[in-house]
PLY file of the C-alpha trace (Angstrom):
ply
format ascii 1.0
element vertex 533
property float x
property float y
property float z
element edge 532
property int vertex1
property int vertex2
end_header
20.40 78.19 40.37
20.78 75.88 37.42
17.78 75.47 35.16
16.58 71.98 34.22
16.06 72.93 30.52
19.66 74.16 30.28
21.01 71.05 31.77
18.93 68.71 29.63
19.81 70.49 26.38
23.54 70.35 27.24
24.00 66.92 28.77
20.94 64.70 28.68
18.97 63.36 25.75
15.12 63.59 25.53
14.67 60.17 27.17
16.96 61.21 29.99
15.10 64.31 31.00
14.10 62.85 34.32
17.79 62.50 35.19
18.36 66.13 34.30
15.42 67.14 36.73
16.96 64.99 39.52
20.37 66.52 39.04
19.01 70.11 38.97
17.11 69.49 42.23
20.20 67.98 43.78
22.29 70.99 42.85
19.71 73.38 44.21
19.54 71.44 47.60
23.35 71.63 47.83
23.47 75.28 47.05
21.09 75.89 49.99
23.44 73.87 52.17
26.34 76.05 51.15
24.24 79.08 52.04
23.59 77.51 55.38
27.34 77.24 55.85
27.98 80.78 54.79
25.15 81.99 57.06
23.29 83.80 54.32
20.44 81.36 54.74
19.24 80.48 58.25
16.14 79.98 60.40
15.14 83.58 60.18
15.54 83.99 56.38
11.84 83.27 55.77
10.58 84.56 59.10
7.84 87.21 59.08
7.16 89.37 62.18
3.68 88.90 63.57
1.43 91.88 63.00
0.24 92.00 66.66
3.62 92.88 68.27
5.16 96.47 68.31
8.81 95.64 68.59
11.53 93.94 66.52
12.16 90.43 67.93
15.72 89.24 68.24
16.90 87.10 65.40
20.21 85.75 66.53
22.22 83.26 64.44
25.19 81.56 66.13
26.47 79.56 63.05
27.24 76.46 65.09
27.19 74.16 62.04
30.03 76.00 60.44
32.15 75.72 63.51
31.59 72.00 63.75
32.22 71.49 60.04
35.52 73.35 60.22
36.46 71.30 63.37
35.77 68.01 61.65
37.80 69.05 58.65
40.62 70.24 60.81
40.83 66.89 62.47
41.12 65.16 59.17
43.77 67.44 57.49
45.22 69.93 60.00
48.30 67.70 60.14
49.82 67.51 56.65
49.42 63.95 55.11
52.46 62.33 53.64
52.69 60.18 50.41
54.80 57.12 50.47
55.41 54.23 47.91
56.56 51.08 49.73
58.57 48.78 47.52
57.38 45.17 47.01
59.27 42.55 48.96
60.88 40.33 46.35
63.76 38.77 48.41
63.01 36.08 51.01
61.93 37.95 54.16
63.77 35.38 56.39
67.03 35.90 54.47
66.63 39.68 54.67
66.83 39.53 58.50
69.89 37.29 58.49
73.40 38.76 59.21
75.36 39.42 55.98
72.17 39.88 53.80
72.92 41.38 50.35
70.11 43.00 48.34
69.44 41.07 45.07
69.42 42.80 41.75
65.62 42.41 41.47
65.01 43.82 44.93
67.36 46.74 44.28
65.52 47.55 41.03
62.20 47.40 42.87
63.49 49.83 45.62
64.58 52.20 42.93
61.29 52.13 41.09
59.41 52.82 44.40
61.68 55.74 45.23
61.08 57.23 41.69
57.36 57.04 42.04
57.42 58.52 45.51
59.54 61.46 44.30
57.25 62.15 41.42
54.13 62.08 43.57
55.70 64.30 46.22
56.66 66.71 43.42
53.10 66.93 42.23
51.69 67.21 45.72
54.10 70.01 46.72
53.61 72.00 43.47
49.75 71.83 43.89
49.71 72.75 47.58
47.72 69.63 48.38
47.70 70.10 52.11
45.76 73.36 51.67
43.43 71.98 49.02
42.64 68.82 51.00
41.73 70.93 54.10
39.24 72.89 52.00
37.97 69.85 50.14
37.15 68.08 53.46
34.76 70.89 54.27
32.98 70.50 50.86
32.66 66.79 51.47
31.06 67.39 54.87
28.70 69.99 53.51
27.21 68.31 50.49
25.52 64.96 49.95
27.54 64.16 46.82
31.02 64.87 48.14
33.83 66.50 46.12
35.53 65.78 42.85
39.33 66.01 42.08
40.25 66.80 38.47
43.69 66.45 36.86
44.84 68.71 34.15
48.02 68.83 32.12
49.11 72.35 31.57
50.75 72.41 28.11
52.21 75.86 28.66
54.05 74.99 31.90
54.43 71.22 31.32
53.06 70.23 34.76
50.08 68.38 36.21
47.53 70.48 38.05
45.12 69.09 40.58
41.74 71.00 41.02
39.07 70.16 43.48
35.43 70.98 42.55
32.39 71.17 44.75
29.55 68.80 43.66
27.37 71.81 42.72
29.62 72.23 39.67
29.63 68.62 38.63
27.23 66.20 36.89
28.73 62.73 36.96
27.28 59.67 35.26
28.26 56.32 36.60
28.36 52.99 35.00
25.16 51.21 36.04
27.00 47.93 36.32
29.95 49.43 38.24
29.10 52.57 40.21
32.82 53.12 40.96
33.48 53.74 37.29
32.69 57.21 35.72
31.47 57.02 32.08
30.83 60.80 31.73
31.77 63.80 33.86
30.57 67.37 33.13
31.72 70.41 34.94
29.34 73.32 34.50
29.21 76.88 35.88
27.46 80.16 34.95
30.11 82.80 34.11
27.98 85.87 35.08
25.29 86.66 37.72
22.64 87.10 35.08
23.17 83.53 33.95
23.72 84.40 30.21
26.99 82.56 29.86
27.38 78.90 30.73
30.69 77.08 30.73
30.89 73.31 30.31
33.90 70.88 30.35
33.04 67.34 29.60
34.96 63.97 29.72
33.63 60.81 28.02
34.98 57.29 28.50
34.43 55.54 25.20
35.17 51.85 24.38
36.84 51.35 21.05
37.00 48.00 19.29
35.58 44.67 20.20
35.31 43.02 23.62
38.56 41.09 23.18
40.99 43.59 21.71
39.37 46.96 22.34
40.47 49.57 24.80
38.94 52.52 26.66
39.59 56.04 25.36
38.85 59.29 27.13
37.56 62.21 25.12
37.43 65.83 26.14
35.13 68.68 25.03
35.00 72.33 26.35
32.86 75.29 25.34
30.97 78.41 26.42
27.28 78.53 25.69
25.02 81.53 25.47
21.59 81.52 27.08
19.04 83.11 24.79
15.35 83.96 25.18
13.00 81.95 22.96
10.93 83.69 20.29
7.71 83.20 22.11
9.27 84.70 25.28
8.11 81.54 27.21
11.55 80.16 27.98
15.16 80.15 26.91
17.61 77.95 25.17
21.38 77.55 24.99
23.66 77.86 21.98
27.47 77.29 21.51
29.17 80.67 21.46
32.84 79.63 21.81
34.25 76.20 21.14
37.38 76.06 23.30
38.22 72.41 22.81
36.40 70.33 20.13
35.59 66.76 21.20
38.70 64.78 20.75
40.81 61.96 22.32
43.10 62.69 25.25
45.25 59.60 24.73
44.14 58.28 28.16
42.25 55.07 29.01
40.75 56.67 32.04
38.84 59.88 32.96
41.15 62.08 34.95
38.56 62.70 37.66
38.21 61.15 41.06
35.04 61.24 43.04
35.41 61.52 46.82
31.82 60.70 47.99
30.09 61.59 51.22
29.36 58.89 53.73
26.55 56.74 52.52
25.24 53.19 52.12
26.10 50.39 49.73
25.26 51.18 46.10
24.51 54.89 46.84
26.12 57.46 44.57
24.96 60.26 46.83
25.48 59.96 50.63
24.34 62.15 53.54
25.36 65.73 54.38
26.83 66.16 57.74
25.79 69.74 57.87
22.12 68.76 57.09
21.99 66.59 60.19
22.79 69.67 62.38
20.19 72.04 60.94
17.20 71.12 63.06
18.96 71.40 66.39
20.98 74.49 65.37
17.79 76.24 64.32
16.13 75.41 67.71
19.15 76.76 69.46
18.93 80.05 67.46
15.22 80.38 68.29
15.64 79.82 72.00
18.61 82.16 72.21
16.56 84.84 70.44
13.62 84.32 72.86
16.15 84.48 75.70
17.42 87.82 74.37
13.97 89.15 74.18
13.18 88.03 77.67
16.25 89.85 78.96
15.16 93.03 77.14
11.76 92.88 78.79
13.36 92.27 82.21
15.98 95.00 81.91
13.56 97.54 80.21
10.26 96.59 81.64
7.00 97.99 80.45
5.88 100.99 82.49
2.27 101.23 83.64
0.80 104.72 84.16
-2.40 104.85 86.19
-4.67 107.90 86.37
-2.12 109.96 84.47
-2.90 112.06 81.39
0.31 112.50 79.46
0.81 115.80 77.69
1.63 115.02 73.98
3.57 118.31 73.80
5.73 117.38 76.71
5.92 113.62 76.87
7.51 111.78 79.80
11.19 111.25 79.12
12.51 107.69 79.09
16.18 108.19 80.24
18.33 107.59 83.24
17.70 109.98 86.18
14.63 111.45 84.42
11.95 113.14 86.64
8.25 112.71 85.89
5.52 115.02 86.94
2.56 112.82 87.03
0.19 115.73 87.77
-3.02 115.39 89.66
-6.32 113.78 89.06
-9.92 113.95 90.27
-10.64 112.30 93.63
-12.91 109.78 92.11
-10.20 108.72 89.55
-7.62 107.87 92.21
-4.07 109.00 92.83
-1.71 109.19 89.77
0.90 106.39 89.88
3.53 104.72 87.75
4.69 101.12 88.08
6.96 98.66 86.18
5.61 95.31 85.08
8.47 93.00 86.26
8.25 89.28 85.82
11.02 88.18 88.18
12.81 86.13 85.36
11.94 82.75 86.95
12.70 80.59 83.95
16.48 81.28 83.76
17.54 77.86 85.09
15.01 75.99 82.80
16.04 77.70 79.54
19.75 77.37 80.34
19.30 73.60 81.08
17.39 73.21 77.77
20.11 75.06 75.87
22.76 72.89 77.44
20.85 69.80 76.30
20.52 71.12 72.76
24.28 71.96 72.69
25.05 68.38 73.94
22.72 66.79 71.33
24.34 68.88 68.59
27.77 67.69 69.65
26.58 64.11 69.92
25.27 63.85 66.38
28.34 65.53 64.93
30.67 63.34 67.17
32.61 66.40 68.26
33.16 65.99 72.04
32.76 68.78 74.59
35.95 68.72 76.55
36.68 71.08 79.37
40.00 70.21 80.97
39.39 72.91 83.62
36.76 70.81 85.27
39.01 67.73 85.62
40.11 66.93 89.07
43.55 65.82 88.01
47.14 67.16 87.91
47.65 66.16 84.26
46.35 64.20 81.25
48.39 61.48 79.66
48.29 60.28 76.04
45.82 57.44 76.87
43.51 59.88 78.54
43.53 62.21 75.66
42.62 59.25 73.34
39.69 58.44 75.54
38.49 62.10 75.82
38.48 62.55 72.01
37.57 58.96 71.17
34.40 59.88 69.22
35.99 62.41 66.92
39.07 60.19 66.54
36.84 57.41 65.35
34.86 59.59 62.93
38.21 60.98 61.53
39.63 57.58 61.05
36.45 56.44 59.24
36.67 59.44 56.87
40.35 58.43 56.19
39.15 55.17 54.83
37.39 56.98 51.98
40.20 59.58 51.49
42.84 56.79 51.51
41.31 54.85 48.64
40.38 57.95 46.59
43.76 59.60 47.04
45.46 56.29 46.03
43.44 56.34 42.73
44.33 60.03 42.29
48.03 59.13 42.65
47.70 56.34 40.18
46.13 58.64 37.71
48.92 61.21 38.24
51.59 58.57 37.41
49.72 57.25 34.42
49.11 60.85 33.13
52.89 61.47 33.48
53.61 58.41 31.30
51.23 59.64 28.67
52.66 63.18 28.52
56.37 62.31 29.07
57.24 63.12 25.40
55.75 66.56 25.52
58.41 69.23 24.75
57.67 71.19 27.96
57.30 68.20 30.26
58.80 69.51 33.56
59.34 66.35 35.52
62.44 64.16 35.52
61.90 61.79 32.56
64.53 59.42 33.90
62.31 58.87 36.95
59.21 58.41 34.74
61.11 55.87 32.61
61.73 53.69 35.73
58.04 53.22 36.45
56.42 49.94 35.70
52.70 49.09 35.54
52.22 49.10 39.28
50.95 52.38 40.81
50.33 51.55 44.47
50.92 54.24 47.06
49.96 54.93 50.62
48.81 58.12 52.38
50.11 58.59 55.96
47.52 60.71 57.98
48.04 62.11 61.42
45.77 63.21 64.25
46.27 66.82 65.50
46.66 65.59 69.05
49.39 66.74 71.45
52.02 64.06 71.70
54.73 63.37 74.26
57.75 63.54 71.84
59.99 61.76 74.28
57.64 58.86 74.61
57.11 58.73 70.76
60.87 58.56 70.15
61.24 55.89 72.74
58.53 53.89 71.17
60.02 54.23 67.65
63.49 53.19 68.96
62.06 50.05 70.40
60.27 49.21 67.17
63.45 49.70 65.15
65.40 47.53 67.61
62.79 44.75 67.21
62.89 44.94 63.42
59.19 45.92 63.20
59.83 49.40 61.82
62.34 50.86 59.33
64.44 53.94 59.97
62.76 55.73 57.12
59.33 54.88 58.47
60.25 56.04 62.00
61.49 59.28 60.59
58.24 59.81 58.82
56.15 59.04 61.86
58.20 61.37 64.01
56.92 64.25 61.92
60.22 65.27 60.41
60.17 66.82 56.88
61.68 64.97 53.90
62.30 61.57 55.45
64.35 60.38 52.42
66.89 63.15 52.73
67.13 62.74 56.54
67.67 58.98 56.02
70.56 59.52 53.61
72.03 62.01 55.97
72.06 59.49 58.78
73.68 56.87 56.51
76.34 59.33 55.39
77.23 60.16 59.02
77.38 56.41 59.93
79.78 55.67 57.12
82.02 58.75 58.00
82.21 57.56 61.70
82.94 53.99 60.60
85.69 55.21 58.28
87.28 57.26 61.01
87.28 54.38 63.44
88.77 51.87 60.92
92.59 51.62 61.56
93.08 50.61 58.01
91.25 53.59 56.46
94.37 55.86 56.32
93.39 58.22 59.12
89.84 58.84 58.06
90.43 59.79 54.36
87.72 58.11 52.42
87.35 57.92 48.67
84.21 59.65 47.60
83.19 56.94 45.17
83.59 54.23 47.85
81.54 56.30 50.27
78.79 56.72 47.83
78.74 52.95 47.16
78.48 52.22 50.93
75.72 54.67 51.23
73.86 53.01 48.42
74.26 49.64 49.93
73.21 50.72 53.39
70.29 52.60 51.85
69.04 49.45 50.12
69.40 47.48 53.32
67.77 50.12 55.41
64.76 50.14 53.04
64.04 46.64 53.88
0 1
1 2
2 3
3 4
4 5
5 6
6 7
7 8
8 9
9 10
10 11
11 12
12 13
13 14
14 15
15 16
16 17
17 18
18 19
19 20
20 21
21 22
22 23
23 24
24 25
25 26
26 27
27 28
28 29
29 30
30 31
31 32
32 33
33 34
34 35
35 36
36 37
37 38
38 39
39 40
40 41
41 42
42 43
43 44
44 45
45 46
46 47
47 48
48 49
49 50
50 51
51 52
52 53
53 54
54 55
55 56
56 57
57 58
58 59
59 60
60 61
61 62
62 63
63 64
64 65
65 66
66 67
67 68
68 69
69 70
70 71
71 72
72 73
73 74
74 75
75 76
76 77
77 78
78 79
79 80
80 81
81 82
82 83
83 84
84 85
85 86
86 87
87 88
88 89
89 90
90 91
91 92
92 93
93 94
94 95
95 96
96 97
97 98
98 99
99 100
100 101
101 102
102 103
103 104
104 105
105 106
106 107
107 108
108 109
109 110
110 111
111 112
112 113
113 114
114 115
115 116
116 117
117 118
118 119
119 120
120 121
121 122
122 123
123 124
124 125
125 126
126 127
127 128
128 129
129 130
130 131
131 132
132 133
133 134
134 135
135 136
136 137
137 138
138 139
139 140
140 141
141 142
142 143
143 144
144 145
145 146
146 147
147 148
148 149
149 150
150 151
151 152
152 153
153 154
154 155
155 156
156 157
157 158
158 159
159 160
160 161
161 162
162 163
163 164
164 165
165 166
166 167
167 168
168 169
169 170
170 171
171 172
172 173
173 174
174 175
175 176
176 177
177 178
178 179
179 180
180 181
181 182
182 183
183 184
184 185
185 186
186 187
187 188
188 189
189 190
190 191
191 192
192 193
193 194
194 195
195 196
196 197
197 198
198 199
199 200
200 201
201 202
202 203
203 204
204 205
205 206
206 207
207 208
208 209
209 210
210 211
211 212
212 213
213 214
214 215
215 216
216 217
217 218
218 219
219 220
220 221
221 222
222 223
223 224
224 225
225 226
226 227
227 228
228 229
229 230
230 231
231 232
232 233
233 234
234 235
235 236
236 237
237 238
238 239
239 240
240 241
241 242
242 243
243 244
244 245
245 246
246 247
247 248
248 249
249 250
250 251
251 252
252 253
253 254
254 255
255 256
256 257
257 258
258 259
259 260
260 261
261 262
262 263
263 264
264 265
265 266
266 267
267 268
268 269
269 270
270 271
271 272
272 273
273 274
274 275
275 276
276 277
277 278
278 279
279 280
280 281
281 282
282 283
283 284
284 285
285 286
286 287
287 288
288 289
289 290
290 291
291 292
292 293
293 294
294 295
295 296
296 297
297 298
298 299
299 300
300 301
301 302
302 303
303 304
304 305
305 306
306 307
307 308
308 309
309 310
310 311
311 312
312 313
313 314
314 315
315 316
316 317
317 318
318 319
319 320
320 321
321 322
322 323
323 324
324 325
325 326
326 327
327 328
328 329
329 330
330 331
331 332
332 333
333 334
334 335
335 336
336 337
337 338
338 339
339 340
340 341
341 342
342 343
343 344
344 345
345 346
346 347
347 348
348 349
349 350
350 351
351 352
352 353
353 354
354 355
355 356
356 357
357 358
358 359
359 360
360 361
361 362
362 363
363 364
364 365
365 366
366 367
367 368
368 369
369 370
370 371
371 372
372 373
373 374
374 375
375 376
376 377
377 378
378 379
379 380
380 381
381 382
382 383
383 384
384 385
385 386
386 387
387 388
388 389
389 390
390 391
391 392
392 393
393 394
394 395
395 396
396 397
397 398
398 399
399 400
400 401
401 402
402 403
403 404
404 405
405 406
406 407
407 408
408 409
409 410
410 411
411 412
412 413
413 414
414 415
415 416
416 417
417 418
418 419
419 420
420 421
421 422
422 423
423 424
424 425
425 426
426 427
427 428
428 429
429 430
430 431
431 432
432 433
433 434
434 435
435 436
436 437
437 438
438 439
439 440
440 441
441 442
442 443
443 444
444 445
445 446
446 447
447 448
448 449
449 450
450 451
451 452
452 453
453 454
454 455
455 456
456 457
457 458
458 459
459 460
460 461
461 462
462 463
463 464
464 465
465 466
466 467
467 468
468 469
469 470
470 471
471 472
472 473
473 474
474 475
475 476
476 477
477 478
478 479
479 480
480 481
481 482
482 483
483 484
484 485
485 486
486 487
487 488
488 489
489 490
490 491
491 492
492 493
493 494
494 495
495 496
496 497
497 498
498 499
499 500
500 501
501 502
502 503
503 504
504 505
505 506
506 507
507 508
508 509
509 510
510 511
511 512
512 513
513 514
514 515
515 516
516 517
517 518
518 519
519 520
520 521
521 522
522 523
523 524
524 525
525 526
526 527
527 528
528 529
529 530
530 531
531 532
């Protein structure tokens, strides 16, 4: 748990102490949410057994919220997202559809720039295993109320750009009060040991240099390790810089290389609402009722035995075991005949508790928008694509709403990647293709293509894509991407090469199929440019 005095001494000034308290409380709340997800904190964590019972009550924990969070994240990123950079349309669209269209020099240059950006972004995404990281980051965003943060770092030793995702419990971000989408300060903090004696802090500051007309933004970085020491009066503690890893200095960037992916919230909110927190009340009730159900079953299966008019010998107690024989002895006539009975209840509430639990499960799935689908109960011979869409309509809608946030934030992340490359292109260990970087202009637009993890009729999909290509409402490259094939660009060039080879073989004036390699490459380039449009 972070301490308010530590946060205030490192980040906030004296007049900002209230902000430090709010941030500390927010981090502590989110840490408890992570413990809920892990299962280390649940409805029974603070439970105390009543003193008037002589048995250990069942304390079952199903962990349903974790299952639902994992399911929601899987729907968002189980299918690998693709990065694409569509070129701007410079030529007249009507002329581009006319027979004999020739790509203009300006359009060809724009196509080349778009391909260069897409190759560089794909390079960074593949090196950073973005598919794996996005799947994990989606869980963090659903657990916390502040979302997740993506941080870019240029590794000077390897010359590449690294992408790190941080949970919000490690981040204190300060937004511009006039523009909450702009970060003015971002601080990454973490204790380096369990005893909380070493505190790491990495800070970014966006500073305006110059006057309003000619000035520019400048991002500054600072990193250090601080020791936590006990005060002289033993009443508290303070922090002191032990290791200055990076002195506060300029990064040569006009932006903070951090992107905030917020949780779902309302207009103007910096913090949103935790999906996991919405599930806690019902999940706790389910755990309680299942535990009561378990205890009821124990009492029914192993009922209390009632001994009447029996004096049990403490030296030879009655055995509680299968096939055991009891000698109940005898008693005086006035006391009555010795007898042993079991106190059975008949378990008459089975239907009621099962119906109640079913309603709780249904309510939990309803608020999480994860449908309960049991195809075994469907009275049909098969389910087509439209029926599947209807069955999963709630979670499909929720997934597509989450993609709205992820699309805009990943577009910003891609923009920062390209701008970071331009700023570090002259570094001696820069690993990326400098010729591709040199082709970039001041436009950094990109798109992320998401996919639902639904079973698809591949034949129907291919038929639909063929019709769209024939009607000129989809490009060949776009159809390849939507079909799910890897490396659409390489597959597109392979198709063009085969077309040119067949065309040359069928041409009676081509000399029996021998095609000059330079001419073939020229034809591929021309067809590629036409196909892009």
